[in-house]
C-alpha positions, 0 to 999 in steps of 0.5 A: 499499499502506498504512503500518502507521501508517495501519492503526493509525490506522484501527483506533484510530478504530474502537475508540474509536467503539464505545462500551461503552454502546452495548451492543455489547461484542462489537464493542468486543472485536473492535476491541480485539483487532484493535489488540492483534494488530497492535501485537504484530505490529509489535513482533515485526517490529522485531527482525527488521528490525534484524537485517536491517540488520546483514546483508550484503545491507543493507550492500551495497544503498543502496535497502535502507537507505532501505526497512528504515529507513523500515519500522522507523520506521513500525513503532515509530511504530505501536507508540507510537501504540497505547501512547498510545491505551492499547492 
């Protein structure tokens, strides 16, 4: 399964590959929209995952600690990558 950061890298690569002068603005808009939607999804997920960290299930399960922390970090890095790309 792909990590969020890998999906973001692919989206940004596709977005940057399509140039406005290629007269394919529709394609550029599709890739930009895809990037924006993915970024928004990650931004929505971070607070949810942080709430899970505070729950009893998280506190009682060591494996859950690692997985949730990894997911939060992945989503934060994804958001940072989109911000750096200007999206």
